[in-house]
ZAMARGU-4260 file (C-alpha; in steps of 0.2 Angstrom, whole numbers, plus 5000, padded with zeros to 4 digits):
<rodrens>
0) 5000/5000/4998 | 5006/5018/4994 | 5013/5030/5008 | 4998/5043/5011 | 5003/5060/5002
5) 5001/5071/5018 | 5005/5064/5037 | 5001/5076/5051 | 5006/5070/5069 | 5004/5078/5084
10) 5005/5095/5076 | 5005/5110/5088 | 5007/5129/5086 | 5009/5140/5100 | 5008/5159/5100
15) 5013/5172/5114 | 4998/5187/5116 | 5005/5203/5123 | 4993/5212/5133 | 4997/5231/5138
20) 4992/5236/5156 | 4985/5252/5157 | 4992/5265/5167 | 4980/5277/5179 | 4990/5292/5178
25) 5003/5302/5167 | 5015/5300/5183 | 5013/5281/5184 | 5017/5279/5165 | 5033/5289/5169
30) 5039/5280/5184 | 5038/5265/5173 | 5045/5269/5160 | 5062/5277/5170 | 5061/5258/5178
35) 5063/5249/5163 | 5077/5258/5157 | 5087/5249/5170 | 5079/5232/5168 | 5080/5220/5153
40) 5070/5208/5147 | 5051/5211/5145 | 5042/5227/5150 | 5034/5227/5168 | 5020/5235/5159
45) 5017/5219/5147 | 5007/5203/5151 | 5010/5189/5140 | 4995/5175/5137 | 5000/5159/5130
50) 4989/5153/5116 | 4987/5137/5107 | 4981/5139/5091 | 4983/5120/5087 | 4985/5106/5099
55) 4989/5088/5095 | 4982/5088/5079 | 4986/5071/5069 | 4977/5064/5052 | 4982/5056/5035
60) 4977/5061/5017 | 4980/5050/5002 | 4983/5056/4985 | 4968/5060/4976 | 4958/5064/4991
65) 4948/5080/4993 | 4948/5084/5012 | 4937/5099/5019 | 4944/5108/5033 | 4929/5116/5041
70) 4926/5124/5060 | 4920/5140/5068 | 4932/5157/5065 | 4946/5155/5076 | 4947/5136/5077
75) 4964/5135/5069 | 4961/5130/5049 | 4970/5145/5043 | 4985/5140/5056 | 4984/5121/5050
80) 4985/5127/5032 | 5000/5139/5034 | 5010/5124/5042 | 5005/5112/5028 | 5012/5127/5016
85) 5028/5128/5027 | 5024/5146/5028 | 5024/5144/5046 | 5033/5131/5058 | 5025/5120/5071
90) 5029/5121/5090 | 5026/5103/5093 | 5025/5088/5081 | 5028/5087/5063 | 5018/5087/5046
95) 5026/5076/5031 | 5022/5082/5014 | 5025/5070/4999 | 5023/5079/4984 | 5023/5097/4976
100) 5011/5112/4985 | 5003/5127/4977 | 4994/5136/4991 | 4981/5150/4989 | 4979/5156/5006
105) 4976/5175/5005 | 4974/5189/4993 | 4993/5193/4989 | 5002/5176/4994 | 5015/5170/4982
110) 5016/5185/4971 | 5028/5199/4968 | 5019/5215/4968 | 5031/5224/4957 | 5032/5210/4944
115) 5018/5209/4930 | 5005/5196/4929 | 5016/5186/4916 | 5031/5187/4925 | 5022/5181/4942
120) 5016/5165/4932 | 5034/5159/4927 | 5041/5164/4944 | 5027/5153/4953 | 5031/5139/4941
125) 5050/5140/4944 | 5047/5139/4964 | 5035/5123/4959 | 5051/5117/4951 | 5044/5118/4933
130) 5054/5121/4919 | 5051/5135/4907 | 5045/5125/4892 | 5032/5117/4906 | 5028/5134/4910
135) 5026/5140/4893 | 5014/5124/4889 | 5003/5129/4902 | 5003/5148/4899 | 4989/5151/4886
140) 4978/5140/4897 | 4980/5149/4913 | 4977/5167/4905 | 4962/5161/4898 | 4955/5154/4914
145) 4961/5169/4924 | 4953/5181/4910 | 4968/5195/4915 | 4973/5196/4896 | 4972/5214/4895
150) 4982/5216/4911 | 4994/5202/4909 | 5009/5215/4906 | 5004/5226/4922 | 5011/5225/4938
155) 5001/5214/4951 | 5001/5229/4964 | 4989/5237/4951 | 4977/5222/4953 | 4958/5223/4961
160) 4957/5209/4974 | 4945/5200/4961 | 4960/5199/4948 | 4973/5195/4960 | 4963/5180/4965
165) 4959/5174/4948 | 4977/5174/4941 | 4981/5165/4959 | 4970/5153/4957 | 4974/5149/4938
170) 4994/5147/4942 | 4991/5137/4956 | 4977/5124/4947 | 4985/5123/4931 | 5005/5121/4935
175) 5002/5104/4940 | 5006/5103/4960 | 5002/5086/4967 | 4994/5095/4983 | 4982/5112/4980
180) 4979/5121/4996 | 4964/5133/4996 | 4957/5144/5009 | 4944/5155/5010 | 4951/5167/4998
185) 4939/5162/4984 | 4926/5170/4993 | 4933/5186/4986 | 4929/5180/4968 | 4911/5183/4959
190) 4899/5169/4961 | 4903/5163/4942 | 4921/5162/4946 | 4919/5152/4963 | 4909/5139/4951
195) 4921/5139/4938 | 4936/5136/4953 | 4924/5121/4961 | 4923/5114/4941 | 4943/5116/4940
200) 4945/5107/4956 | 4935/5094/4953 | 4942/5089/4936 | 4960/5090/4943 | 4955/5078/4955
205) 4945/5066/4946 | 4955/5066/4930 | 4973/5070/4938 | 4972/5062/4954 | 4978/5077/4964
210) 4975/5079/4983 | 4967/5097/4988 | 4964/5102/5005 | 4948/5116/5005 | 4943/5128/5018
215) 4926/5137/5015 | 4912/5141/5025 | 4901/5138/5010 | 4894/5121/5015 | 4888/5117/4998
220) 4904/5119/4991 | 4910/5107/5004 | 4896/5095/5000 | 4901/5096/4981 | 4919/5095/4981
225) 4925/5085/4995 | 4926/5065/4999 | 4931/5068/5018 | 4930/5082/5030 | 4942/5086/5046
230) 4931/5097/5058 | 4941/5107/5071 | 4936/5116/5086 | 4949/5126/5099 | 4963/5120/5089
235) 4959/5101/5089 | 4952/5088/5078 | 4934/5083/5083 | 4930/5073/5069 | 4939/5065/5053
240) 4924/5057/5044 | 4916/5057/5027 | 4907/5073/5021 | 4890/5070/5027 | 4893/5064/5043
245) 4906/5079/5046 | 4895/5094/5040 | 4880/5086/5053 | 4893/5087/5067 | 4898/5105/5061
250) 4880/5112/5059 | 4877/5104/5076 | 4891/5112/5085 | 4887/5128/5077 | 4870/5128/5080
255) 4872/5123/5098 | 4875/5142/5102 | 4865/5152/5117 | 4857/5169/5115 | 4870/5175/5125
260) 4890/5175/5122 | 4906/5175/5131 | 4920/5187/5124 | 4927/5183/5105 | 4942/5189/5096
265) 4937/5200/5080 | 4955/5202/5076 | 4970/5208/5085 | 4963/5224/5090 | 4944/5221/5096
270) 4936/5208/5106 | 4916/5206/5107 | 4912/5205/5125 | 4894/5201/5124 | 4880/5201/5110
275) 4861/5196/5116 | 4847/5195/5106 | 4827/5194/5109 | 4815/5188/5107 | 4818/5169/5105
280) 4813/5161/5093 | 4808/5177/5083 | 4793/5177/5071 | 4793/5181/5053 | 4788/5201/5050
285) 4790/5204/5070 | 4806/5215/5077 | 4823/5206/5083 | 4830/5217/5097 | 4849/5217/5100
290) 4864/5225/5110 | 4882/5221/5106 | 4898/5226/5114 | 4915/5229/5107 | 4932/5232/5117
295) 4946/5239/5109 | 4963/5232/5114 | 4971/5244/5104 | 4966/5262/5095 | 4956/5258/5081
300) 4945/5264/5068 | 4928/5255/5063 | 4925/5258/5045 | 4912/5245/5041 | 4902/5234/5054
305) 4888/5223/5048 | 4875/5209/5055 | 4876/5195/5043 | 4865/5179/5044 | 4869/5163/5034
310) 4857/5148/5032 | 4859/5130/5035 | 4869/5128/5019 | 4882/5141/5024 | 4876/5154/5011
315) 4873/5173/5017 | 4855/5177/5016 | 4854/5194/5025 | 4865/5209/5031 | 4861/5223/5043
320) 4873/5238/5042 | 4877/5243/5059 | 4887/5259/5055 | 4879/5277/5058 | 4875/5284/5042
325) 4892/5285/5031 | 4903/5287/5048 | 4914/5275/5056 | 4918/5273/5076 | 4935/5279/5083
330) 4940/5269/5098 | 4956/5271/5109 | 4962/5257/5120 | 4950/5251/5133 | 4934/5260/5126
335) 4919/5249/5124 | 4907/5252/5110 | 4888/5248/5112 | 4876/5246/5100 | 4858/5243/5106
340) 4842/5244/5095 | 4831/5233/5085 | 4830/5225/5067 | 4813/5229/5059 | 4800/5217/5053
345) 4813/5201/5049 | 4807/5196/5031 | 4817/5179/5030 | 4810/5159/5026 | 4808/5151/5043
350) 4821/5140/5047 | 4838/5141/5058 | 4851/5155/5053 | 4869/5157/5061 | 4876/5176/5063
355) 4890/5182/5062 | 4898/5200/5059 | 4909/5208/5042 | 4921/5219/5051 | 4933/5232/5042
360) 4945/5241/5052 | 4961/5250/5050 | 4972/5235/5055 | 4958/5220/5050 | 4945/5215/5036
365) 4936/5199/5036 | 4918/5191/5041 | 4918/5180/5057 | 4905/5166/5054 | 4894/5155/5065
370) 4894/5167/5082 | 4876/5162/5085 | 4860/5154/5079 | 4843/5160/5079 | 4828/5153/5075
375) 4814/5162/5063 | 4797/5153/5065 | 4783/5157/5053 | 4771/5174/5054 | 4754/5172/5064
380) 4741/5166/5052 | 4735/5185/5051 | 4751/5190/5043 | 4754/5177/5029 | 4768/5178/5019
385) 4772/5174/5001 | 4788/5166/5000 | 4795/5175/4984 | 4812/5169/4976 | 4819/5186/4983
390) 4815/5181/5001 | 4830/5168/4998 | 4841/5181/4993 | 4853/5193/5001 | 4838/5203/5010
395) 4845/5221/5017 | 4838/5222/5034 | 4832/5238/5041 | 4841/5241/5059 | 4837/5256/5072
400) 4848/5258/5085 | 4859/5269/5097 | 4878/5269/5099 | 4889/5274/5114 | 4906/5272/5120
405) 4910/5267/5137 | 4925/5271/5147 | 4927/5254/5155 | 4916/5239/5156 | 4901/5246/5163
410) 4883/5248/5158 | 4884/5268/5159 | 4888/5275/5144 | 4903/5290/5145 | 4896/5298/5130
415) 4891/5297/5112 | 4903/5291/5098 | 4912/5305/5088 | 4908/5299/5071 | 4926/5300/5059
420) 4923/5302/5040 | 4925/5286/5030 | 4942/5283/5022
</rodrens>
């Protein structure tokens, strides 16, 4: 029997998180600063917290397998892929890769911004160990797939994120690596391009026997493409099984969420302290009341903040903009942004929805999925709703809310937030 193409044994990755301790007065800050001049090592005003992104992860992948890596935000999926892609080293354990790896982890990975699209195709092929003749043979196919013919000799630093991802995927899929690693980055592309990528990944596995590791929150994509699923929770493998069983376990994990929430990191500079809503369940055409509190662990400007609802297939069904007009929120270290209000007349098909956030700050941008779940029940008989196709799409919900910035973790607002013009 042939060896597995990927063998992971006891893999662990540890990080140390630094937290700045607040000084009560300017005098305290100056005093500690002077003392630290005469001390070596760690600053007395900095605390270090040990955090394991992965712990004791073990599994094997055979040639030709298409494995979906799933789990909630912070489960360790991206860390695992970075280790397998040799971008970062594990703290414990080892990962043995038997074959050439092409990775598509985030916009910007693998391309040199000062080089043109044409030059980056040849650069990536050379990194994968291919000869110039081999790359030339695949070149036209890559360009046609990526749909960037007009911009082929333009520096990629001038590409849009969609163009970047199209070319990066085309290069990774066509330059014949034995292992293709794809993170959620495909979500940057439009729906037609995502379907095109799924068809290509399906072709290279069935026709060429290549191995794919695929991370996505789109459960329909996982279901269509993958023959196995690895489910991560808090850095550990909870399920390594067939796709149907794995997706059922993930949905059970995601829906086992209450209407209150403990602290959750949203990027490095913000923490979601609490998020509560009522009533439970909510009925179609009724209002959903909510309150959320975000703690700033560093100075940051929140440019965009949206509440997202996903259906049971992992597809985004609705969005509610939580900004005030066209303004952003400016927070300093230790301040808490509290938003409270209601989303008026929920017009969604009855069912279970997962709630998440889209967040864009001066330091971070991304979706945070499956933070909570909510049941939407049918309207009362006197308010029958015609479930036309538009109700299945990306519904724009209507939130009415107020915002306040608190000086510390209390329920009393310290004042109204000062809106900043959007960048």
